[in-house]
N, CA, C and O atoms as a GROMACS GRO file, in nm:
protein
  332
    1MET      N    1   2.490   0.429  -2.792
    1MET     CA    2   2.324   0.430  -2.729
    1MET      C    3   2.264   0.574  -2.788
    1MET      O    4   2.328   0.669  -2.834
    2ALA      N    5   2.203   0.568  -2.782
    2ALA     CA    6   2.118   0.713  -2.840
    2ALA      C    7   2.052   0.774  -2.739
    2ALA      O    8   1.993   0.719  -2.645
    3GLU      N    9   2.069   0.906  -2.764
    3GLU     CA   10   2.027   0.934  -2.650
    3GLU      C   11   1.856   1.002  -2.646
    3GLU      O   12   1.794   1.030  -2.749
    4LEU      N   13   1.799   1.019  -2.496
    4LEU     CA   14   1.657   1.004  -2.482
    4LEU      C   15   1.599   1.142  -2.518
    4LEU      O   16   1.633   1.240  -2.453
    5GLY      N   17   1.510   1.152  -2.622
    5GLY     CA   18   1.428   1.278  -2.614
    5GLY      C   19   1.390   1.362  -2.480
    5GLY      O   20   1.417   1.336  -2.363
    6GLU      N   21   1.336   1.443  -2.522
    6GLU     CA   22   1.244   1.472  -2.409
    6GLU      C   23   1.117   1.417  -2.327
    6GLU      O   24   1.105   1.385  -2.209
    7ALA      N   25   1.026   1.418  -2.433
    7ALA     CA   26   0.896   1.319  -2.413
    7ALA      C   27   0.954   1.155  -2.344
    7ALA      O   28   0.890   1.105  -2.251
    8ASP      N   29   1.081   1.084  -2.400
    8ASP     CA   30   1.145   0.980  -2.350
    8ASP      C   31   1.141   0.926  -2.190
    8ASP      O   32   1.108   0.827  -2.125
    9GLU      N   33   1.224   1.121  -2.166
    9GLU     CA   34   1.296   1.130  -2.022
    9GLU      C   35   1.180   1.114  -1.952
    9GLU      O   36   1.146   1.013  -1.891
   10ALA      N   37   1.116   1.224  -1.963
   10ALA     CA   38   0.945   1.257  -1.868
   10ALA      C   39   0.879   1.116  -1.898
   10ALA      O   40   0.880   1.070  -1.785
   11GLU      N   41   0.833   1.038  -1.963
   11GLU     CA   42   0.794   0.912  -1.942
   11GLU      C   43   0.855   0.807  -1.891
   11GLU      O   44   0.827   0.712  -1.818
   12LEU      N   45   0.939   0.845  -1.944
   12LEU     CA   46   1.084   0.739  -1.805
   12LEU      C   47   1.067   0.763  -1.698
   12LEU      O   48   1.020   0.683  -1.618
   13GLN      N   49   1.110   0.917  -1.664
   13GLN     CA   50   1.104   0.975  -1.480
   13GLN      C   51   0.910   0.919  -1.445
   13GLN      O   52   0.888   0.896  -1.327
   14ARG      N   53   0.786   0.901  -1.544
   14ARG     CA   54   0.650   0.850  -1.453
   14ARG      C   55   0.668   0.708  -1.434
   14ARG      O   56   0.638   0.641  -1.335
   15LEU      N   57   0.716   0.674  -1.530
   15LEU     CA   58   0.726   0.522  -1.486
   15LEU      C   59   0.840   0.495  -1.367
   15LEU      O   60   0.827   0.384  -1.317
   16VAL      N   61   0.918   0.552  -1.327
   16VAL     CA   62   0.984   0.554  -1.193
   16VAL      C   63   0.945   0.586  -1.079
   16VAL      O   64   0.974   0.528  -0.974
   17ALA      N   65   0.847   0.720  -1.098
   17ALA     CA   66   0.783   0.725  -0.983
   17ALA      C   67   0.657   0.666  -0.984
   17ALA      O   68   0.576   0.706  -0.900
   18ALA      N   69   0.622   0.576  -1.064
   18ALA     CA   70   0.526   0.448  -1.005
   18ALA      C   71   0.603   0.363  -0.889
   18ALA      O   72   0.594   0.333  -0.770
   19GLU      N   73   0.705   0.341  -1.033
   19GLU     CA   74   0.718   0.187  -0.924
   19GLU      C   75   0.804   0.250  -0.776
   19GLU      O   76   0.853   0.162  -0.705
   20GLN      N   77   0.819   0.367  -0.739
   20GLN     CA   78   0.857   0.370  -0.617
   20GLN      C   79   0.768   0.391  -0.519
   20GLN      O   80   0.781   0.369  -0.399
   21GLN      N   81   0.631   0.456  -0.608
   21GLN     CA   82   0.522   0.495  -0.544
   21GLN      C   83   0.393   0.355  -0.502
   21GLN      O   84   0.291   0.345  -0.434
   22LYS      N   85   0.478   0.267  -0.591
   22LYS     CA   86   0.386   0.056  -0.574
   22LYS      C   87   0.519   0.021  -0.435
   22LYS      O   88   0.524  -0.065  -0.348
   23ALA      N   89   0.601   0.122  -0.468
   23ALA     CA   90   0.731   0.001  -0.385
   23ALA      C   91   0.652   0.069  -0.220
   23ALA      O   92   0.562   0.014  -0.156
   24GLN      N   93   0.721   0.201  -0.186
   24GLN     CA   94   0.615   0.248  -0.049
   24GLN      C   95   0.526   0.220  -0.055
   24GLN      O   96   0.529   0.152   0.048
   25PHE      N   97   0.404   0.205  -0.099
   25PHE     CA   98   0.308   0.088  -0.053
   25PHE      C   99   0.293  -0.023  -0.046
   25PHE      O  100   0.192  -0.073   0.004
   26THR      N  101   0.454  -0.136  -0.131
   26THR     CA  102   0.414  -0.181  -0.018
   26THR      C  103   0.476  -0.204   0.111
   26THR      O  104   0.417  -0.266   0.199
   27ALA      N  105   0.604  -0.151   0.127
   27ALA     CA  106   0.685  -0.087   0.240
   27ALA      C  107   0.567  -0.057   0.315
   27ALA      O  108   0.585  -0.092   0.432
   28GLN      N  109   0.426   0.005   0.292
   28GLN     CA  110   0.390   0.016   0.386
   28GLN      C  111   0.262  -0.080   0.446
   28GLN      O  112   0.220  -0.059   0.560
   29VAL      N  113   0.216  -0.161   0.379
   29VAL     CA  114   0.125  -0.276   0.343
   29VAL      C  115   0.185  -0.335   0.455
   29VAL      O  116   0.143  -0.332   0.571
   30HIS      N  117   0.345  -0.420   0.388
   30HIS     CA  118   0.441  -0.503   0.519
   30HIS      C  119   0.442  -0.469   0.685
   30HIS      O  120   0.450  -0.543   0.783
   31HIS      N  121   0.431  -0.333   0.671
   31HIS     CA  122   0.472  -0.302   0.803
   31HIS      C  123   0.364  -0.274   0.881
   31HIS      O  124   0.369  -0.296   1.002
   32PHE      N  125   0.280  -0.235   0.837
   32PHE     CA  126   0.064  -0.256   0.872
   32PHE      C  127   0.042  -0.386   0.912
   32PHE      O  128   0.002  -0.412   1.026
   33MET      N  129   0.073  -0.498   0.798
   33MET     CA  130   0.081  -0.643   0.904
   33MET      C  131   0.166  -0.655   1.010
   33MET      O  132   0.112  -0.681   1.117
   34GLU      N  133   0.295  -0.643   1.007
   34GLU     CA  134   0.327  -0.674   1.139
   34GLU      C  135   0.282  -0.587   1.184
   34GLU      O  136   0.255  -0.660   1.279
   35LEU      N  137   0.229  -0.463   1.223
   35LEU     CA  138   0.158  -0.426   1.336
   35LEU      C  139   0.068  -0.476   1.366
   35LEU      O  140   0.064  -0.480   1.489
   36CYS      N  141  -0.029  -0.529   1.314
   36CYS     CA  142  -0.130  -0.591   1.341
   36CYS      C  143  -0.126  -0.741   1.399
   36CYS      O  144  -0.220  -0.795   1.458
   37TRP      N  145   0.012  -0.805   1.368
   37TRP     CA  146   0.033  -0.868   1.427
   37TRP      C  147   0.083  -0.858   1.542
   37TRP      O  148   0.009  -0.919   1.620
   38ASP      N  149   0.128  -0.836   1.570
   38ASP     CA  150   0.261  -0.781   1.710
   38ASP      C  151   0.077  -0.707   1.830
   38ASP      O  152   0.065  -0.722   1.951
   39LYS      N  153  -0.030  -0.636   1.735
   39LYS     CA  154  -0.065  -0.565   1.882
   39LYS      C  155  -0.178  -0.725   1.895
   39LYS      O  156  -0.211  -0.760   2.009
   40CYS      N  157  -0.233  -0.816   1.762
   40CYS     CA  158  -0.332  -0.912   1.817
   40CYS      C  159  -0.327  -1.045   1.802
   40CYS      O  160  -0.430  -1.110   1.786
   41VAL      N  161  -0.196  -1.104   1.806
   41VAL     CA  162  -0.112  -1.201   1.846
   41VAL      C  163  -0.044  -1.228   1.937
   41VAL      O  164   0.077  -1.211   1.926
   42GLU      N  165  -0.112  -1.290   2.084
   42GLU     CA  166  -0.046  -1.287   2.170
   42GLU      C  167   0.078  -1.372   2.184
   42GLU      O  168   0.194  -1.345   2.214
   43LYS      N  169   0.001  -1.514   2.144
   43LYS     CA  170   0.057  -1.658   2.122
   43LYS      C  171   0.022  -1.746   2.007
   43LYS      O  172  -0.090  -1.793   1.987
   44PRO      N  173   0.151  -1.767   1.914
   44PRO     CA  174   0.075  -1.778   1.817
   44PRO      C  175   0.065  -1.954   1.822
   44PRO      O  176   0.137  -2.002   1.909
   45GLY      N  177   0.011  -2.025   1.765
   45GLY     CA  178  -0.051  -2.143   1.752
   45GLY      C  179  -0.164  -2.236   1.649
   45GLY      O  180  -0.231  -2.185   1.559
   46ASN      N  181  -0.166  -2.334   1.674
   46ASN     CA  182  -0.257  -2.398   1.559
   46ASN      C  183  -0.432  -2.321   1.540
   46ASN      O  184  -0.499  -2.317   1.438
   47ARG      N  185  -0.469  -2.264   1.686
   47ARG     CA  186  -0.588  -2.202   1.660
   47ARG      C  187  -0.611  -2.054   1.693
   47ARG      O  188  -0.530  -1.998   1.766
   48LEU      N  189  -0.688  -2.004   1.658
   48LEU     CA  190  -0.670  -1.862   1.734
   48LEU      C  191  -0.835  -1.838   1.819
   48LEU      O  192  -0.947  -1.883   1.798
   49ASP      N  193  -0.791  -1.767   1.898
   49ASP     CA  194  -0.894  -1.745   1.984
   49ASP      C  195  -0.981  -1.631   1.945
   49ASP      O  196  -0.934  -1.543   1.872
   50SER      N  197  -1.149  -1.623   2.001
   50SER     CA  198  -1.223  -1.552   1.913
   50SER      C  199  -1.154  -1.414   1.923
   50SER      O  200  -1.146  -1.330   1.833
   51ARG      N  201  -1.105  -1.405   2.054
   51ARG     CA  202  -1.014  -1.233   2.063
   51ARG      C  203  -0.959  -1.183   1.945
   51ARG      O  204  -1.002  -1.096   1.869
   52THR      N  205  -0.819  -1.278   1.938
   52THR     CA  206  -0.726  -1.218   1.828
   52THR      C  207  -0.782  -1.239   1.726
   52THR      O  208  -0.729  -1.183   1.630
   53GLU      N  209  -0.930  -1.338   1.690
   53GLU     CA  210  -0.971  -1.332   1.524
   53GLU      C  211  -1.037  -1.203   1.499
   53GLU      O  212  -1.031  -1.150   1.389
   54ASN      N  213  -1.118  -1.137   1.630
   54ASN     CA  214  -1.198  -1.016   1.606
   54ASN      C  215  -1.101  -0.898   1.553
   54ASN      O  216  -1.126  -0.817   1.463
   55CYS      N  217  -0.966  -0.909   1.645
   55CYS     CA  218  -0.848  -0.798   1.678
   55CYS      C  219  -0.845  -0.836   1.505
   55CYS      O  220  -0.921  -0.774   1.431
   56LEU      N  221  -0.748  -0.948   1.444
   56LEU     CA  222  -0.712  -0.933   1.305
   56LEU      C  223  -0.815  -0.896   1.214
   56LEU      O  224  -0.778  -0.838   1.112
   57SER      N  225  -0.962  -0.922   1.236
   57SER     CA  226  -1.068  -0.926   1.159
   57SER      C  227  -1.080  -0.743   1.148
   57SER      O  228  -1.125  -0.675   1.056
   58SER      N  229  -1.027  -0.704   1.266
   58SER     CA  230  -1.108  -0.474   1.244
   58SER      C  231  -0.985  -0.461   1.238
   58SER      O  232  -0.970  -0.339   1.248
   59CYS      N  233  -0.841  -0.528   1.223
   59CYS     CA  234  -0.762  -0.473   1.136
   59CYS      C  235  -0.740  -0.496   1.024
   59CYS      O  236  -0.656  -0.416   0.983
   60VAL      N  237  -0.771  -0.563   0.949
   60VAL     CA  238  -0.756  -0.631   0.874
   60VAL      C  239  -0.866  -0.513   0.784
   60VAL      O  240  -0.827  -0.470   0.675
   61ASP      N  241  -1.006  -0.465   0.842
   61ASP     CA  242  -1.089  -0.416   0.793
   61ASP      C  243  -1.055  -0.282   0.777
   61ASP      O  244  -1.109  -0.217   0.688
   62ARG      N  245  -0.960  -0.223   0.862
   62ARG     CA  246  -0.925  -0.101   0.894
   62ARG      C  247  -0.792  -0.084   0.747
   62ARG      O  248  -0.752   0.017   0.689
   63PHE      N  249  -0.767  -0.187   0.734
   63PHE     CA  250  -0.639  -0.185   0.682
   63PHE      C  251  -0.688  -0.158   0.525
   63PHE      O  252  -0.622  -0.081   0.455
   64ILE      N  253  -0.843  -0.249   0.456
   64ILE     CA  254  -0.896  -0.216   0.374
   64ILE      C  255  -0.925  -0.073   0.361
   64ILE      O  256  -0.869   0.005   0.283
   65ASP      N  257  -1.035  -0.042   0.460
   65ASP     CA  258  -1.079   0.121   0.476
   65ASP      C  259  -0.937   0.199   0.397
   65ASP      O  260  -0.942   0.238   0.280
   66THR      N  261  -0.836   0.209   0.468
   66THR     CA  262  -0.736   0.310   0.427
   66THR      C  263  -0.683   0.285   0.346
   66THR      O  264  -0.589   0.360   0.322
   67THR      N  265  -0.704   0.164   0.248
   67THR     CA  266  -0.586   0.137   0.093
   67THR      C  267  -0.692   0.159  -0.022
   67THR      O  268  -0.660   0.175  -0.140
   68LEU      N  269  -0.844   0.157   0.033
   68LEU     CA  270  -0.984   0.248  -0.052
   68LEU      C  271  -0.963   0.379  -0.057
   68LEU      O  272  -0.980   0.436  -0.165
   69ALA      N  273  -0.920   0.452   0.062
   69ALA     CA  274  -0.915   0.611   0.061
   69ALA      C  275  -0.771   0.617   0.009
   69ALA      O  276  -0.765   0.720  -0.058
   70ILE      N  277  -0.664   0.561   0.009
   70ILE     CA  278  -0.570   0.637  -0.088
   70ILE      C  279  -0.582   0.603  -0.178
   70ILE      O  280  -0.550   0.686  -0.264
   71THR      N  281  -0.644   0.429  -0.248
   71THR     CA  282  -0.643   0.471  -0.365
   71THR      C  283  -0.743   0.564  -0.482
   71THR      O  284  -0.733   0.590  -0.601
   72SER      N  285  -0.836   0.593  -0.378
   72SER     CA  286  -0.921   0.699  -0.434
   72SER      C  287  -0.814   0.855  -0.448
   72SER      O  288  -0.810   0.950  -0.527
   73ARG      N  289  -0.751   0.820  -0.340
   73ARG     CA  290  -0.656   0.943  -0.350
   73ARG      C  291  -0.552   1.029  -0.453
   73ARG      O  292  -0.535   1.145  -0.492
   74PHE      N  293  -0.476   0.857  -0.475
   74PHE     CA  294  -0.456   0.865  -0.591
   74PHE      C  295  -0.493   0.861  -0.725
   74PHE      O  296  -0.422   0.911  -0.812
   75ALA      N  297  -0.585   0.813  -0.744
   75ALA     CA  298  -0.690   0.806  -0.837
   75ALA      C  299  -0.682   1.006  -0.872
   75ALA      O  300  -0.616   1.052  -0.964
   76GLN      N  301  -0.744   1.070  -0.801
   76GLN     CA  302  -0.808   1.216  -0.782
   76GLN      C  303  -0.665   1.255  -0.878
   76GLN      O  304  -0.675   1.257  -1.000
   77MET      N  305  -0.540   1.283  -0.813
   77MET     CA  306  -0.486   1.334  -0.796
   77MET      C  307  -0.364   1.317  -0.943
   77MET      O  308  -0.291   1.412  -0.972
   78VAL      N  309  -0.359   1.195  -1.014
   78VAL     CA  310  -0.384   1.094  -1.124
   78VAL      C  311  -0.475   1.243  -1.234
   78VAL      O  312  -0.430   1.336  -1.301
   79GLN      N  313  -0.572   1.208  -1.211
   79GLN     CA  314  -0.670   1.239  -1.264
   79GLN      C  315  -0.610   1.379  -1.312
   79GLN      O  316  -0.554   1.400  -1.420
   80LYS      N  317  -0.631   1.467  -1.215
   80LYS     CA  318  -0.605   1.611  -1.212
   80LYS      C  319  -0.522   1.645  -1.270
   80LYS      O  320  -0.530   1.745  -1.342
   81GLY      N  321  -0.373   1.544  -1.252
   81GLY     CA  322  -0.242   1.569  -1.339
   81GLY      C  323  -0.246   1.527  -1.506
   81GLY      O  324  -0.160   1.554  -1.590
   82GLY      N  325  -0.326   1.480  -1.518
   82GLY     CA  326  -0.368   1.489  -1.639
   82GLY      C  327  -0.450   1.566  -1.684
   82GLY      O  328  -0.513   1.524  -1.782
   83GLN      N  329  -0.475   1.670  -1.646
   83GLN     CA  330  -0.577   1.741  -1.731
   83GLN      C  331  -0.512   1.840  -1.817
   83GLN      O  332  -0.580   1.908  -1.894
   0.00000   0.00000   0.00000
């Protein structure tokens, strides 16, 4: 098996780091969704009452806002790193 050059090794490390970030983000999404469910849904059933719907809607809105802020921050970090 051929040895990796420095450029190949750096690219591999970058790809691994990106995959780790994706995995961390996915884990955070799942954790956040569990928190919203536990906070908002008192009794699961076929229909949600208006209080539960409003709670879940607010939770999703906060999630979207947070996701956009994090995505923007990552984009800034990547842009600075590429300069």
